[in-house]
N, C-alpha and C positions, 0 to 999 in steps of 0.2 A: 593363717597361724599356727605355728608349732610353740607345741609344752613337752619339754622334758620334768621328767617324773623324777624329782631328786632319788625316794625313794627304789627306783625300778619301775619295773613290769606291773608288779603287785598294787593292790587297794590294801591300807588303811586306815584302821581307824583309832578316837581317845576314846584314852579310858580314862579313870580314876584310882588313883590305890588310897589306900583305908591313908598313911601319910598324907594325903591330899595332892597328890600327886598327879599334876596330869603326862599321858605316857601317851604313847601311841602301836599299836596294835600289827600283825595283817589280818583280813578277812580270814576265818575259819575260808575252803573250797568249799564245801558245805553249804554257807551261808552266800557263796556266788551264785553256788548251780540253783537259786530257785529264782536268784530275776531273770525275767522273759533278755530284758537288754539292760547291759552294761550303763545306761546311766540313771537305772529305775537305783530307789532309795533301797539301801544297808540294814539289816537289825546294829544295836547296836547296845551293848553293856549299859547296866545305871549304874549307878552309884548306892547302896544302902548305909542305912547307916542315917545318924547327924545330917543337917545343910542347914544349912542358912540362906536368903537370898533376899537381899535387900536392895534397896535403890536403885532395880535397873529400869528397861525398856524394850519392852515386848511388843514390837510394833507391828512386824512382816514375820506371820505363821501360819503354815500351812494346816489350814480349816480341819484335815483333816485329818489331824494327830492334835490333843493335849499339851494347851505351851508347858503345862508342871506337872508331873503326876505323882500322889504318893504313895507307895505302896508301900512301905515298910517301916520300921524307923520315928526317926524327933525330928520335929521340921520347924523352923524361924519362916513362916514368909510376908514379909511388910517390904508398906512406902512403894508398889512397881506400879512400875504404869505400862494394864497393857492395849492396846492399837483398837480402835473401830472392828468391831464382827471378825476376830479371828477366830471363834466357838469358841472352843471350850476354854476358859482361862488355869483352872483348877480342880483334879480332881482328886480325893482323897476317898485309901480303899480304908475297910472295916477295922486291914492289921497293922493299918501307921495308928502308933503309940503315943506321941502326945504332938501336935499340932499343935502352931500361933497362926493364925493368918487376918491381922489391921491393916487395914489403911493404903487397901489398897485400889488401885479404881482400877473399875474391872472398862466398863463403856460397851458393856451389852452385853458379852459374854457372860459362861455360865462356869461356875465355879459348883461344882458336882460332890459333897459331901455326903456320911454317913450319920446317925446321929450317935452323939461320942460324950461322958466327961470331959474324957481328957485332948477334945477338937473344940478349939474355942476358934470362932469366925464373929469377929467384931466389923464394925466402920471400917466397911470398904461400899466405897460409891458402883452406885450401880450404874 
């Protein structure tokens, strides 16, 4: 099979701008040099700020990483379905501002969170 990269020979990664516009940028050389093999994953930036995820299906996920990681800002995560035993469904950092996590089907996956008045976790099925 022959694969033609429409971007040329460089690797690109997805980014989100503050207007929540999806764009792609070239992976910096210092990130590429960290990998032993070209098939290994490379770091991709995360979006900081307000985010809402609803009615999504997380069925195939790498058990070594968390599906949703909230490090800062505000988030509302509700009505999502996580596949059986994919690992950590969500991880909420102490630096997260206001977070609401409701009505998710976790299916044996872990939800890791700090205890804070501004974090609401309710009605999730284990």
